[in-house]
LUMNU-808952 format. One record per residue (C-alpha): x, y, z; residue in one letter. Coordinates in Angstrom, 1 decimal. Example, Ala and Ser with C-alpha at 12.3 -4.5 7.8 and 13.67 -1.06 7.14 Angstrom:
residues 2
        x        y        z   rest
     12.3     -4.5      7.8      A
     13.7     -1.1      7.1      S
//
This chain:
residues 574
        x        y        z   rest
    119.8     90.0    109.7      M
    120.2     91.7    106.4      T
    119.6     95.4    106.0      L
    116.3     94.9    104.1      S
    115.0     92.8    107.0      E
    115.6     95.7    109.3      R
    113.1     97.8    107.4      I
    109.4     97.5    108.1      P
    107.8     95.8    105.0      P
    105.4     97.7    102.7      P
    101.8     97.7    103.5      S
    100.4     94.2    103.9      P
     98.9     93.1    100.5      R
     96.2     90.8    101.8      T
     95.2     92.6    105.0      G
     96.8     90.2    107.4      Q
     97.6     91.7    110.7      Q
    101.2     92.8    110.6      Q
    103.0     95.0    113.0      T
    105.1     97.8    111.4      S
    107.6     99.1    114.0      P
    107.2    102.7    113.1      Y
    109.7    105.1    114.6      N
    107.0    107.6    115.4      T
    107.6    110.6    117.7      A
    107.9    109.2    121.2      S
    105.4    109.7    123.9      A
    107.5    112.3    125.5      Q
    107.1    114.4    122.4      A
    103.4    114.6    123.1      Q
    103.8    115.9    126.6      K
    103.8    119.6    127.3      V
    107.2    120.8    128.3      D
    107.7    122.3    131.8      R
    107.6    126.0    131.2      E
    111.0    127.8    131.5      Q
    112.1    131.4    131.4      P
    112.3    133.1    128.1      L
    115.5    132.0    126.2      P
    118.4    134.2    125.5      T
    121.4    133.3    123.4      Q
    123.4    132.6    126.5      D
    120.8    130.2    128.0      S
    122.6    127.0    128.9      Q
    120.0    124.8    130.7      T
    116.6    125.1    129.2      I
    115.4    121.6    129.8      L
    116.8    118.8    132.0      P
    119.5    116.9    130.2      P
    118.5    113.6    128.7      S
    120.5    110.5    129.5      P
    123.2    109.6    127.0      P
    121.8    107.3    124.3      R
    123.4    104.3    122.5      V
    124.8    105.3    119.2      A
    122.7    104.0    116.3      P
    124.3    101.5    114.0      A
    124.9    102.6    110.4      L
    122.6     99.9    109.1      T
    119.8    101.0    111.4      D
    120.3    104.6    110.2      M
    120.0    103.5    106.6      V
    117.0    101.3    107.3      A
    115.2    104.1    109.1      N
    115.9    106.6    106.3      A
    114.7    104.2    103.6      V
    111.5    103.4    105.4      H
    110.5    107.0    106.1      I
    111.5    108.2    102.6      I
    109.6    105.3    101.0      Y
    106.5    106.2    103.0      E
    106.7    109.9    102.1      M
    107.4    109.1     98.4      S
    104.4    106.8     98.0      R
    101.9    108.6    100.3      R
     98.5    109.4     98.9      Q
     96.3    112.1    100.2      E
     93.5    110.8    102.3      V
     90.1    112.0    101.0      P
     88.5    114.7    103.1      T
     85.4    112.6    103.8      E
     87.4    109.8    105.5      V
     87.5    111.3    109.0      H
     83.9    112.4    108.8      S
     83.0    108.8    108.0      R
     85.0    107.5    110.9      I
     83.3    110.0    113.3      L
     79.9    109.0    112.0      S
     80.6    105.3    112.8      T
     82.0    106.2    116.2      L
     79.2    108.5    117.3      R
     76.8    105.8    118.5      P
     79.5    104.0    120.6      S
     80.5    107.3    122.1      L
     77.0    108.3    123.0      G
     77.0    111.1    120.6      E
     74.0    112.3    118.4      A
     74.3    111.7    114.7      P
     76.1    114.5    112.8      A
     73.8    117.1    111.2      T
     76.3    118.6    108.8      I
     76.4    117.0    105.3      A
     79.9    116.4    104.0      V
     80.7    116.8    100.3      A
     82.1    113.5     99.0      E
     84.8    113.2     96.4      R
     83.6    111.6     93.2      P
     85.2    108.2     92.6      G
     86.3    107.6     96.2      S
     86.1    104.1     97.6      M
     85.9    105.5    101.2      W
     82.3    106.7    101.2      I
     80.6    103.6    102.4      A
     78.1    104.4    105.2      S
     80.3    102.8    107.9      S
     84.0    102.7    108.4      S
     83.6     99.2    109.8      T
     83.1     97.9    106.2      T
     86.6     99.0    105.2      W
     89.2     96.4    104.7      S
     92.4     96.0    106.7      A
     94.4     97.2    103.8      S
     92.4    100.4    103.6      M
     93.0    101.1    107.3      W
     96.7    100.2    107.1      I
     97.3    102.5    104.1      N
     95.4    105.3    105.8      M
     97.5    104.9    109.0      L
    100.8    104.7    107.2      E
     99.9    107.8    105.1      A
     99.1    109.6    108.4      G
    102.5    108.6    109.8      H
    104.3    109.8    106.8      A
    102.3    113.1    106.8      R
    103.2    113.6    110.5      S
    106.9    113.0    109.8      K
    106.8    115.5    106.9      E
    105.1    118.1    109.1      A
    107.6    117.5    111.9      T
    110.6    118.2    109.6      I
    109.0    121.2    108.0      L
    108.0    122.6    111.5      N
    111.6    122.2    112.7      M
    112.9    124.1    109.7      I
    110.4    126.9    110.7      E
    111.6    126.7    114.3      W
    115.2    127.1    113.3      M
    114.3    130.1    111.1      G
    112.3    131.7    113.9      A
    115.1    131.2    116.5      S
    117.7    132.7    114.1      E
    115.4    135.7    113.6      W
    114.9    136.0    117.3      Y
    118.6    135.9    118.0      D
    119.3    138.5    115.4      A
    116.7    140.8    117.1      E
    118.4    140.2    120.4      L
    121.8    141.0    119.0      E
    120.4    144.2    117.4      Q
    118.8    145.2    120.7      A
    122.0    144.6    122.7      E
    123.8    147.2    120.5      K
    121.4    149.9    121.7      A
    119.4    148.6    124.7      P
    116.1    150.4    125.3      P
    116.1    152.4    128.6      P
    113.9    151.6    131.6      T
    111.6    154.1    133.1      K
    114.5    155.3    135.2      R
    116.6    155.9    132.1      G
    119.0    153.0    132.7      T
    119.8    150.5    129.9      P
    117.4    147.5    130.1      R
    119.1    144.3    131.0      K
    116.4    141.8    130.2      R
    115.8    142.2    126.5      L
    114.0    139.0    125.7      A
    110.7    140.2    127.1      T
    111.0    143.5    125.3      V
    111.5    141.8    122.0      I
    108.6    139.5    122.4      L
    106.3    142.3    123.6      D
    107.3    144.3    120.5      K
    106.1    141.5    118.1      Y
    103.4    139.8    120.2      L
    101.2    142.6    121.4      K
     98.0    140.7    120.4      E
     99.0    137.1    120.8      A
    101.2    137.0    123.9      R
    101.7    133.2    124.0      D
    105.3    133.6    125.1      T
    105.4    130.3    126.9      I
    104.8    128.3    123.7      R
    107.1    130.5    121.8      L
    109.8    130.0    124.4      N
    109.7    126.2    123.7      N
    109.8    126.8    119.9      I
    112.7    129.1    120.1      L
    114.7    126.8    122.3      H
    114.1    123.8    120.1      R
    115.0    125.8    117.0      G
    118.3    127.0    118.6      R
    119.1    123.4    119.8      T
    118.5    122.0    116.3      L
    120.7    124.7    114.7      R
    123.5    123.7    117.0      K
    123.0    120.0    116.3      L
    123.0    120.5    112.6      I
    126.1    122.7    112.8      Q
    127.8    119.8    114.5      M
    126.5    117.1    112.1      T
    124.4    117.7    109.0      R
    120.9    118.8    107.9      L
    120.1    115.2    107.2      G
    119.8    114.4    110.9      I
    116.3    115.8    110.7      L
    115.3    112.3    109.3      F
    116.6    110.7    112.5      D
    113.6    109.0    114.3      P
    114.8    110.5    117.6      D
    115.0    114.1    116.3      I
    112.1    115.1    118.7      W
    114.2    114.0    121.7      S
    117.3    115.8    120.3      Y
    115.3    119.0    119.9      A
    114.2    119.1    123.5      K
    117.7    118.6    124.9      G
    120.0    121.1    126.5      S
    123.1    122.6    124.8      K
    125.4    120.3    126.8      E
    123.4    117.3    125.8      N
    123.7    118.2    122.1      I
    127.5    117.6    122.3      D
    126.8    114.1    123.6      I
    124.1    113.4    120.9      I
    126.4    114.6    118.1      A
    129.5    112.7    119.2      A
    128.6    109.3    117.8      P
    127.9    110.8    114.4      F
    131.0    113.0    114.3      R
    133.4    110.2    115.1      V
    132.1    108.0    112.3      D
    132.9    109.2    108.7      P
    130.3    106.9    107.2      Q
    127.5    108.2    109.4      K
    128.4    111.7    108.5      M
    128.5    110.8    104.9      E
    125.0    109.3    105.2      L
    123.7    112.5    106.9      L
    125.3    114.5    104.1      S
    123.3    112.3    101.5      I
    120.1    113.0    103.5      L
    120.7    116.7    103.2      D
    119.5    116.5     99.6      E
    116.3    114.7    100.7      Q
    115.5    117.5    103.2      V
    116.0    120.0    100.5      E
    113.7    118.1     98.2      L
    111.0    117.8    100.9      L
    111.2    121.6    101.4      A
    111.2    122.6     97.8      K
    109.0    119.9     96.1      E
    107.0    118.5     99.0      G
    108.4    115.0     98.6      R
    111.8    113.3     99.0      P
    113.1    111.1     96.1      D
    113.7    107.5     97.0      L
    115.4    106.6     93.7      S
    117.9    109.4     94.1      R
    118.6    108.3     97.7      F
    119.3    104.8     96.5      F
    121.6    106.2     93.8      D
    123.5    108.2     96.4      S
    123.8    105.2     98.7      L
    125.4    103.3     95.9      E
    127.6    106.0     94.5      S
    129.0    106.9     98.0      H
    129.4    103.2     98.9      A
    127.6    103.6    102.2      I
    126.4    100.0    102.0      I
    127.3     97.2     99.5      P
    125.7     97.4     96.1      S
    124.0     94.1     96.7      E
    122.2     95.6     99.7      E
    121.1     98.6     97.6      V
    119.7     96.2     95.0      S
    117.8     94.4     97.6      S
    116.4     97.6     98.9      L
    115.4     98.7     95.4      R
    113.6     95.5     94.9      A
    111.6     95.6     98.1      E
    110.9     99.4     98.4      H
    111.2    100.7     94.9      G
    108.3    102.8     93.6      L
    105.9    101.7     90.8      E
    107.7    103.4     88.0      R
    111.1    101.9     88.9      E
    112.3     98.6     87.4      P
    112.9     95.6     89.6      V
    116.6     94.6     89.8      P
    117.5     91.7     87.6      Q
    117.2     88.3     89.2      G
    114.9     89.5     92.1      C
    111.7     88.3     90.4      L
    113.2     84.9     89.6      D
    114.2     84.4     93.2      T
    110.8     85.4     94.5      A
    109.0     83.1     92.0      V
    111.3     80.2     92.8      A
    110.6     80.6     96.5      R
    106.8     80.5     96.0      V
    107.1     77.5     93.6      V
    109.1     75.7     96.2      E
    106.5     76.4     98.9      G
    103.7     75.2     96.7      I
    105.7     72.1     95.8      G
    105.9     71.3     99.5      H
    102.1     71.6     99.8      I
    101.5     69.3     96.8      L
    104.4     67.0     97.7      G
    106.2     67.5     94.4      K
    109.7     68.7     93.5      H
    108.6     69.8     90.0      T
    105.3     71.5     89.2      L
    103.5     71.2     85.9      G
    100.7     73.2     84.2      D
     98.2     70.6     85.3      D
     99.1     71.2     89.0      D
     96.9     73.7     90.8      S
     96.0     75.0     94.3      I
     92.9     76.7     95.6      M
     93.0     80.3     96.9      V
     90.7     80.7     99.9      N
     88.7     77.8     98.6      G
     87.3     80.2     96.0      A
     89.6     80.5     93.1      A
     91.8     77.9     91.3      E
     95.4     78.9     90.6      L
     97.3     76.9     88.0      S
    100.9     76.5     88.7      C
    101.6     77.3     85.1      G
    100.9     80.9     86.1      M
    104.4     81.1     87.7      F
    106.0     80.2     84.4      D
    104.0     82.9     82.7      R
    105.0     85.4     85.4      L
    108.7     84.4     85.2      R
    108.8     84.6     81.4      S
    106.7     87.8     81.4      R
    104.1     86.1     79.2      A
    100.4     87.1     78.8      W
     98.2     86.1     81.7      L
     94.8     84.5     81.1      N
     91.5     85.1     82.9      C
     92.1     82.4     85.5      W
     95.4     83.9     86.5      D
     93.7     87.3     86.9      I
     90.9     85.8     89.0      A
     93.3     84.0     91.3      A
     95.5     87.1     91.8      A
     92.4     89.2     92.6      L
     91.2     86.6     95.1      E
     94.4     87.1     97.0      M
     93.6     90.8     97.4      T
     92.2     92.2    100.6      D
     88.9     94.0     99.9      R
     86.1     95.6    101.8      P
     82.9     93.7    102.4      V
     81.0     95.9     99.9      F
     83.2     94.9     96.9      V
     82.1     92.0     94.7      R
     84.4     90.4     92.1      L
     83.4     88.8     88.9      G
     85.2     86.6     86.4      L
     86.5     88.1     83.1      S
     83.7     88.8     80.6      V
     84.7     88.4     76.9      P
     83.1     91.0     74.5      L
     84.4     89.1     71.4      H
     85.0     85.6     70.2      K
     87.6     84.2     67.9      K
     86.8     81.3     65.6      D
     89.2     78.6     64.3      A
     90.2     80.9     61.4      N
     91.3     83.6     63.8      G
     88.4     85.9     62.9      E
     87.2     88.1     65.8      V
     83.5     89.0     66.0      T
     81.5     90.7     68.8      P
     79.3     88.7     71.1      L
     75.7     89.4     71.6      S
     74.7     90.8     75.0      N
     78.0     89.9     76.6      P
     77.3     91.5     80.0      L
     73.9     89.9     80.5      R
     75.2     87.1     82.8      R
     77.2     89.7     84.8      W
     74.1     91.8     85.2      R
     72.1     88.7     86.4      K
     74.9     88.0     88.9      K
     74.7     91.6     90.2      I
     70.9     91.2     90.5      D
     71.4     88.0     92.5      D
     73.8     89.8     94.9      Y
     71.2     92.5     95.4      K
     68.6     89.8     96.2      C
     70.7     88.0     98.7      E
     69.4     88.5    102.2      G
     72.9     88.3    103.7      Q
     73.9     91.7    102.3      N
     73.3     94.9    104.3      D
     71.7     96.9    101.4      L
     72.2    100.1    103.4      E
     75.8     99.9    102.3      D
     76.1    100.6     98.6      P
     78.0     97.8     96.7      Q
     80.8     98.0     94.3      V
     81.0     95.4     91.5      Y
     84.3     94.8     89.7      I
     85.2     92.5     86.8      C
     87.7     92.3     84.0      P
     86.6     92.6     80.4      L
     88.3     90.9     77.4      N
     88.2     93.0     74.3      I
     89.0     91.8     70.8      N
     89.9     88.4     72.3      A
     93.4     89.8     73.1      D
     93.2     92.6     75.6      H
     92.0     92.9     79.2      F
     90.5     96.0     80.8      T
     88.6     96.6     84.1      L
     85.0     97.5     84.6      L
     83.6     98.9     87.9      E
     80.0     99.5     88.7      I
     79.9    101.7     91.8      N
     76.6    102.2     93.7      E
     78.4    104.5     96.1      Q
     79.2    107.1     93.5      T
     76.5    106.1     91.0      K
     79.1    105.8     88.3      M
     80.4    103.1     86.0      I
     84.2    103.3     85.5      Y
     86.2    101.7     82.7      H
     90.0    101.4     83.1      F
     91.9    100.7     79.9      D
     95.7    100.5     80.0      S
     95.8    100.7     76.2      M
     93.3    103.5     75.6      A
     93.2    105.3     72.2      S
     94.4    108.9     71.7      H
     90.8    110.0     71.3      G
     89.8    108.5     74.7      I
     92.8    109.9     76.6      I
     92.1    113.4     75.2      H
     88.3    113.1     75.6      R
     87.7    113.4     71.9      K
     86.1    109.9     71.4      T
     82.6    110.0     73.0      K
     81.3    106.6     72.0      S
     83.2    103.3     72.4      T
     82.2     99.6     72.1      L
     82.5     99.2     75.9      V
     80.4    102.2     76.6      R
     77.7    101.0     74.2      R
     77.6     97.5     75.6      V
     77.6     98.8     79.2      V
     74.9    101.4     78.7      E
     72.8     98.9     76.9      E
     72.9     96.4     79.7      E
     73.0     98.7     82.7      F
     70.9    101.7     81.5      K
     68.3    100.9     84.1      Y
     70.7    101.9     86.9      L
     70.8    105.5     85.7      G
     74.5    105.7     86.5      F
     77.0    107.9     84.6      G
     79.8    106.4     82.6      Y
     83.4    107.5     82.3      T
     86.7    106.3     80.7      E
     88.7    106.7     83.9      A
     92.3    108.0     83.7      P
     94.6    105.0     83.8      T
     98.4    104.6     83.5      P
     99.3    103.2     80.1      Q
    101.2     99.9     79.7      Q
    104.5    100.1     77.9      R
    104.4     96.7     76.2      D
    102.0     94.4     74.5      G
    101.5     91.7     77.1      R
    100.9     93.3     80.5      S
     97.2     94.2     80.3      C
     96.3     91.4     82.7      G
     98.9     92.7     85.3      L
     97.5     96.2     84.9      M
     93.9     94.9     85.5      V
     95.2     93.3     88.7      I
     97.0     96.4     89.8      R
     94.1     98.8     89.0      N
     91.5     96.6     90.7      A
     93.7     96.2     93.8      K
     94.1    100.0     94.1      R
     90.4    100.6     93.7      R
     89.6     98.0     96.3      M
     91.9     99.5     98.9      I
     90.9    103.1     98.3      G
     93.9    104.3     96.4      L
     93.8    106.3     93.2      P
     94.6    104.4     90.0      V
     96.6    107.3     88.7      G
     96.7    109.5     85.6      S
     97.1    108.8     81.9      W
    100.8    109.9     82.2      D
    101.8    107.9     85.3      D
    104.4    105.2     84.7      E
    104.0    101.7     86.1      V
    106.7     99.1     85.6      D
    104.9     95.8     85.0      S
    107.6     93.9     86.9      D
    106.5     95.8     90.0      R
    103.0     94.4     89.6      V
    104.4     90.9     89.1      T
    106.5     91.2     92.2      K
    103.3     92.2     94.1      E
    101.4     89.2     92.8      V
    104.2     86.9     93.8      V
    104.3     88.6     97.2      G
    100.6     87.9     97.7      D
    101.2     84.3     96.9      C
    104.0     84.1     99.4      Q
    101.8     85.7    102.1      T
     99.0     83.2    101.4      F
    101.5     80.4    101.6      L
    102.8     81.6    105.0      E
     99.2     82.0    106.2      D
     98.2     78.4    105.1      D
     95.6     80.0    102.8      A
     96.5     77.9     99.7      L
     95.1     74.3     99.6      Q
     95.9     71.4     97.2      P
     93.3     71.0     94.5      S
     93.2     68.8     91.3      P
     92.9     70.9     88.1      L
     89.3     71.1     87.1      S
     88.1     69.5     83.9      K
     87.6     72.8     82.2      K
     91.1     73.9     83.1      R
     92.6     70.6     82.3      K
     91.3     70.8     78.7      R
     93.4     73.9     78.2      I
     96.7     72.3     79.1      V
     96.0     69.0     77.3      E
     95.3     70.0     73.8      G
     93.8     73.4     73.3      L
     95.8     76.4     72.0      P
     97.4     78.6     74.6      N
     95.1     81.0     76.3      N
     91.9     79.6     74.6      V
     89.2     78.5     77.0      L
     86.3     76.2     76.3      K
     82.9     77.4     77.5      P
     82.3     76.4     81.1      S
     79.3     75.8     83.1      R
     79.9     79.0     85.1      S
     79.9     81.1     81.9      S
     79.2     79.6     78.4      K
     80.5     82.8     76.8      R
     83.8     82.8     78.8      L
     86.5     82.6     76.1      R
     89.9     84.1     76.4      V
     91.6     84.0     73.0      A
     95.0     83.9     71.6      T
     98.0     85.7     72.9      E
     98.0     89.4     72.6      G
     98.3     92.3     75.0      S
//
């Protein structure tokens, strides 16, 4: 098993049920400790000693550290209304009366559907993983506080020992701990709880003195903190005898400092340190960067080609072919057609067409209240290359939305969210979202003008077209902050990325956020691999309208189809 295989994978992309073996605080950490006498510096046996544990392997230590730093680095704050929504859904099954307190909802949030049962698996998994990372952060910061409190307490004891306060009989007082606590806890005399905190802080200080500060990232740190002084020697021994383990803990020191100072560790710096200190082979570090790198970080060379080749091989097995051509295709969930030419475009970092985007979005887990539409072109390009605007381009999308509203199968008590790509100037894709939950229309453009970014441009073509067609809704309109692409061909990938984040309840980001397009490509390829493994891709002959594209029409130019006579994606551009 390689090191990357030891690390729980990132959140499932399609909402399939996957078990992520979190190293959460063990059940014994949730139990209340047996109360003990107040600690002194000479206390030796505060808690029953734990049995000796098997020393962790170096690869396991690295895997655990990468996983938790990755989760902390990418964690998004859960909107405040989430837990209120969950409670509202739970109340009937718990026999509780409906809540009477109204909760202010954050504008733009995808979590405010009336029932949490409508959320997708990906939304739940992201929320739970964020909670785990938040809990780990709180544990490390709490332990830093405990160590500080125990050091303060020991200093107070040491000072009191120099001049012990007298008893009523005038003799020097022997038991100083109670006097110290009484002095500072006259109003809140929770000395039992404080006893446990001071013991754990003192134990952690000794453990760190024997190892390094980075041991706070160890998944068993809770067990260590509750051990006795004698047991700390046993716990520290496997680390102290292995120079590489001590070096790894030394590298993790910096991550603890970053968490304390900046509120987040830095996964990229951790990878750099692993490589520079030769803790593991550089090939393993590259593999970890590819699988667990953050959005702004480039994918190591060759990783994308390997991932694409693996998917193409799997699809070839389904189709019974060794070599795939542009006229080969498969169906995604029986709903969207995926041309195998898409993989050549992904591999060569070429511009994606509207069908590629539709297939990628179909492989995204989404809540039941989200409706997807095909790309809507706002312009057409003639044979001479002249681009002109289309008349009423959103009329068909409006009719489709009206049809959704009229369908009896929908629970109209749950506000719907309608998402579709737009094609502007026949060479650039953006994303449009009509949100009945927030009563807003959002436009996400990864190549927004300076005037839009700085809120100087009030009227745009998209705004005029949208407000003309959907004025009857009475919704507000906004050019939503969107990370800007750094090239002229990744607009389709950015549409996929932005739509996926909106559908699973994550923020799209700010204008200044950086997104490496190869990261999005890797995610799309990963979705294809997941669908392959779940037998969710079925053989399908290329439809006539798609076949015309590969048999004679210019690249990226689509003939009008029965599903949308105005659907044209024009020549290569952004």
